[in-house]
N, C-alpha and C positions, 0 to 999 in steps of 0.2 A: 480176335483181331484187335490190335492196339489202335486207339482212336485219339485224335487231338482236336482241340477246339480252337477256333480262330481268336485272335486278339483284335479288338476294335480300337483303333487309334484315331482320336478326334483332335486334329491339330491344323491350324490355319497358317502358322508361321513356317515358311519354306525352310529356313535354317534349322529350326527346332525339329521339324518333321524329318529332315535328312539325318540329323544327329540321332533321333530316336530309332529310325530304321537301321542305321549303321550299328547302333548299340544292340538292338534286338537280333540282328544278323550275327554279330560277333558272339552273342551269348549262345549261339547255335541251337536255338529253339526251333523245333520243327513246325511250330504253329504258323499258319498263314496269318499275315497281318493285313487287316482290312483298313484302308485309310479313307477317311472322309474329312472334308475341309471346313465344315460349319455345323452348327447345332441342328439345323433343319435336316441336313443330309444324315446326321447321326440318328435322328429319330425315324427317318424314312427307312434306314437300314434295319434298325431294331424292330420296327413295326411291319417290315416287309411291304412297304408302300413305295409309290413313285418309281424311281429307277431300280429299286430293289424288290419289286413285287414278285419277281420270279425266283428269288433265292430260297434255298432250302430252309425249312423251319428249324428252330432251335436258337439258343442264345450263345453269344461268345463267352469265352472263358473269363474275360475281363474287359472292361471299357477303360482305356486310358484317355481321360477327358481334360482338355484344356479349359481354363476358366473363361478367358476372354476370346469369344468366338463371334464371327459374323452371323447375322440373321437371328439365331437363338443362342444366348450365352450358356456357358457351362452349368451355371446354377439352375437355369430353366430346364436344361436337358436332364439334369439330375432329378429335379422335381418331377418331371414327366415320367422318368423311369420308375421312380418310387411310387408314383400314383397309379401305375399300370400293373395289374395283378400278374400278367404274363412276363413282365420285365423286372419287377421289383427285387427279385433275388439275384440279379446279375451283380457281381462285384464291380464297383466303380471306384477308380483311383483318380482323384483330381491331380493332374500333373500340370503345374502352373508356375509362373514366375512371381505370382502375387504372394507376398507375405503379410498382406493386410489382415489384421485380426478379424475384421468383419467377414472377410471371405472365408477364413478358416472356420469361424463359428457357424456361419450360415451353411457351409458345406456339410458339417457334421450334423447340424439340425435337420438337414434334408436327407441324411442317411448315407453319406459317402463312407466307403470302407477305409479309405486312407487319403491323406492329403500330403502330397510330395511337392516341395518347392524345387523347381529345376535348378540344379547347380550351374553356375556360370562357367566354371572351369571344365574343359572338355573331358578329361579323364574321369572326373567326378560324375559328370552327366552320363557317360558311357556306363560306369559302374552302377549308378542308380537305376537306369533303364534295364540293364541286364538283370539286376536283382529283382526288380518289379516283375519282369517277364518270367523269370525262373519261379518266383513264389506263386504268382497268380495262375500261370499257365501249366506248371508242372506239379508243384507241391500242394497247392490248395485243392481240396475236393469240392468240385462245383455242385450247385444244387441240381436236383433232377430237372430235366428239360433243357439243359445247356446243349448248345449245338455241338455235335461231334462230327469230325471229319476223319475218315480213314486215312492212315498214313500212306496207304497205297494210292490215294487220290492226290497226294502232294506232288 
């Protein structure tokens, strides 16, 4: 049975969220996209607590993580992921509009897998998201323990 893993998209900006979802849909990935709107909700999803306490075990194929989030910012979420033995192997891509050198350096110090600056131009943004989804959800071999969802359940 062919299985796929969900993509966790952590984005609070409605416009960027809509663009990312359109781009992922256009890339025709079969992965379910789980959307959370702040850092606290992202950690609840990953830790299976709060509103996500009943979700199946396993980790997503990749976390697409905005830097500037309400409640808990992206760097704090990344730090929490890397500090948790059950989560630290999840690929995390910082997907942000920040080109600040401090943000880039700190992200890599905390163990981010990739740092992608959101293109301002629509076609570039679609292409970047599509490429990210294709690489992390299809081409990359995830670590053991990643959440797998049967294509039949989609």
